[in-house]
C-alpha positions as CSV (number, residue, x, y, z in Angstrom):
1,M,4.8,-0.6,-22.3
2,T,1.4,-1.4,-23.6
3,G,-1.6,0.8,-23.0
4,K,-3.1,-1.4,-20.2
5,T,0.2,-1.2,-18.3
6,H,0.3,2.6,-18.7
7,D,-3.3,2.9,-17.5
8,L,-2.6,0.8,-14.4
9,A,0.7,2.6,-13.7
10,A,-1.2,6.0,-13.9
11,F,-3.8,4.7,-11.4
12,T,-1.0,3.3,-9.2
13,A,0.8,6.6,-9.2
14,L,-2.5,8.5,-8.4
15,A,-3.1,6.1,-5.5
16,L,0.4,6.7,-4.2
17,V,-0.1,10.4,-4.3
18,F,-3.5,10.1,-2.7
19,V,-2.3,8.1,0.3
20,S,0.7,10.4,0.7
21,L,-1.4,13.5,1.1
22,P,-1.5,14.9,4.6
23,Q,-5.3,14.7,4.7
24,T,-8.0,13.2,2.6
25,P,-9.0,15.5,-0.2
26,T,-12.5,16.8,-0.5
27,M,-13.9,17.6,-3.9
28,S,-17.2,17.5,-5.9
29,L,-18.2,14.2,-7.4
30,A,-17.9,15.8,-10.9
31,T,-14.3,16.8,-10.1
32,A,-13.5,13.2,-8.8
33,I,-14.9,11.5,-11.9
34,T,-13.2,14.0,-14.3
35,A,-9.9,13.7,-12.4
36,F,-10.0,10.0,-12.5
37,G,-10.6,10.0,-16.3
38,A,-7.9,12.6,-16.8
39,N,-5.5,10.4,-15.0
40,F,-6.1,7.6,-17.5
41,V,-5.8,9.9,-20.5
42,G,-2.6,11.3,-19.0
43,G,-1.3,7.7,-18.6
44,L,-1.6,7.3,-22.4
45,F,-0.9,10.9,-23.5
46,P,2.8,10.8,-24.2
47,D,2.1,8.2,-26.9
48,I,0.3,10.9,-28.8
49,D,3.2,10.6,-31.2
50,Q,2.4,7.0,-32.1
51,P,-0.5,6.4,-34.6
52,T,-1.2,2.9,-33.2
53,S,-1.5,4.1,-29.6
54,D,-4.5,3.2,-27.5
55,L,-4.9,6.9,-26.9
56,W,-6.1,7.5,-30.5
57,D,-8.4,4.5,-30.4
58,N,-10.4,6.2,-27.7
59,F,-11.5,9.1,-29.9
60,R,-13.8,9.3,-32.9
61,L,-11.6,9.8,-36.0
62,G,-8.6,9.3,-33.7
63,P,-6.6,7.0,-36.1
64,F,-7.2,9.4,-38.9
65,I,-6.1,12.5,-36.9
66,A,-3.1,10.5,-35.6
67,K,-1.8,10.1,-39.2
68,I,-1.7,13.8,-39.5
69,I,-0.3,14.8,-36.1
70,C,2.2,12.0,-35.4
71,P,4.6,12.8,-38.3
72,A,4.7,16.4,-37.1
73,L,5.9,15.2,-33.6
74,G,8.9,13.5,-35.1
75,G,7.8,9.9,-34.5
76,H,7.4,7.7,-31.4
77,R,9.3,8.6,-28.2
78,H,10.6,12.0,-29.2
79,I,9.4,15.3,-27.7
80,S,6.4,13.9,-25.9
81,H,8.7,11.6,-23.8
82,S,11.2,14.4,-22.9
83,L,11.5,16.9,-20.1
84,I,10.8,19.7,-22.6
85,G,7.7,17.8,-23.7
86,L,6.6,17.4,-20.1
87,I,6.8,21.1,-19.5
88,L,4.9,21.8,-22.8
89,I,2.3,19.2,-22.1
90,G,1.8,20.6,-18.6
91,A,1.5,24.2,-19.8
92,L,-0.8,23.5,-22.7
93,S,-3.0,21.1,-20.8
94,K,-3.5,23.6,-18.0
95,L,-4.5,26.2,-20.5
96,L,-6.8,23.9,-22.4
97,L,-8.5,22.6,-19.3
98,T,-9.0,26.1,-18.0
99,V,-10.7,27.1,-21.3
100,I,-12.8,24.0,-21.5
101,F,-14.1,24.1,-18.0
102,S,-14.9,27.8,-18.1
103,F,-17.8,26.8,-20.4
104,I,-18.9,23.8,-18.3
105,L,-21.4,24.7,-15.6
106,L,-20.4,21.8,-13.3
107,D,-18.5,22.3,-10.1
108,I,-15.1,21.0,-11.4
109,N,-11.8,21.9,-9.8
110,V,-9.5,22.4,-12.8
111,T,-6.4,22.2,-10.7
112,V,-7.2,18.8,-9.3
113,V,-8.0,17.5,-12.8
114,W,-4.8,18.9,-14.1
115,Y,-2.7,17.3,-11.4
116,C,-4.3,14.0,-12.0
117,F,-3.6,14.3,-15.7
118,M,0.0,15.2,-15.1
119,I,0.5,12.3,-12.6
120,G,-0.6,10.0,-15.5
121,V,1.8,11.7,-17.9
122,I,4.8,11.4,-15.6
123,S,3.9,7.8,-14.8
124,H,4.0,7.0,-18.5
125,I,7.5,8.4,-19.0
126,V,8.8,6.6,-15.8
127,M,7.2,3.3,-17.0
128,D,9.0,3.6,-20.4
129,L,12.4,3.9,-18.7
130,P,12.8,0.1,-18.2
131,T,12.0,-0.7,-21.9
132,K,14.7,-1.4,-24.4
133,A,13.8,1.7,-26.4
134,G,14.4,4.0,-23.4
135,V,13.3,7.6,-23.1
136,P,14.8,10.7,-24.7
137,L,14.6,12.8,-21.6
138,L,17.0,15.5,-22.9
139,W,15.4,15.7,-26.4
140,P,16.4,17.3,-28.9
141,F,19.6,15.4,-28.0
142,K,19.4,11.9,-29.3
143,C,20.6,10.1,-26.2
144,K,18.0,7.8,-24.6
145,F,17.9,7.0,-20.9
146,G,16.8,3.7,-19.4
147,I,16.7,1.8,-16.2
148,P,18.9,-0.2,-15.8
149,P,21.4,1.8,-17.9
150,V,22.5,-1.4,-19.8
151,K,20.0,-1.8,-22.7
152,A,20.4,-5.6,-22.8
153,L,19.0,-5.8,-19.3
154,R,15.8,-3.9,-20.1
155,M,12.5,-5.4,-21.2
156,D,10.6,-5.5,-24.5
157,S,7.2,-3.8,-24.5
158,G,4.3,-6.1,-24.5
159,K,6.3,-9.3,-23.9
160,F,6.7,-11.8,-21.1
161,V,8.3,-9.6,-18.4
162,E,5.7,-6.8,-18.9
163,N,2.7,-9.1,-19.1
164,W,3.6,-11.7,-16.4
165,I,5.8,-9.7,-14.0
166,V,5.3,-5.9,-14.3
167,F,1.6,-5.8,-14.8
168,P,0.7,-8.3,-12.1
169,S,3.2,-6.7,-9.7
170,L,1.7,-3.3,-10.3
171,A,-1.8,-4.7,-9.8
172,A,-0.9,-6.4,-6.5
173,F,1.0,-3.4,-5.3
174,T,-2.0,-1.1,-6.0
175,V,-4.5,-3.5,-4.3
176,L,-2.1,-3.8,-1.3
177,L,-1.7,0.0,-1.1
178,L,-5.4,0.7,-1.2
179,Y,-6.0,-2.1,1.3
180,L,-3.4,-0.7,3.8
181,H,-5.0,2.7,3.4
182,Q,-8.6,1.5,3.3
183,S,-9.8,3.9,6.0
184,R,-8.6,6.9,3.9
185,V,-10.1,5.4,0.7
186,L,-13.5,4.8,2.5
187,E,-13.3,8.3,4.0
188,F,-12.9,9.7,0.4
189,I,-15.7,7.6,-1.0
190,H,-18.1,8.4,1.9
191,Q,-18.0,12.1,1.2
192,Y,-20.3,11.3,-1.8
193,W,-22.8,9.2,0.2
194,K,-23.8,11.8,2.7
């Protein structure tokens, strides 16, 4: 999948979790903004192993750093797209966020930010399942998983099916989801306008 589809999928997954919560969450505006950004970064993060990823383009010197880091990760769709990688990303990001936000004097709930980041990461891996390349969930074993299991029935990243069916369908679903739960969305937004 392309970066724009991963970004939208991360937001869609976040919206799904949001409307599934038993009550509307309350948090500081700083937490909400940071969590929203973390979700988008999480949606791109598993592609940390690809030097041409949109993730690297968002950081100063990103493409240069990518040329150093990516070979050490074994290439695209290896550990960062696996269950072991998911556990490592979760543990290391929690530690890193805790350290970073211990120095920031804003009222930011690290747990909320971390959950939003991880929702993005998980959505990325799920969205790569229907691609021809599949996902090495059981890395270091070389087998790759995909949906549907028959590779010939899966889509090519960045081609017609993704651009004209998957992306518009995700966008429509997200809009419909937020529309159907607009009272909850408005309740969440209104907490910042008091």
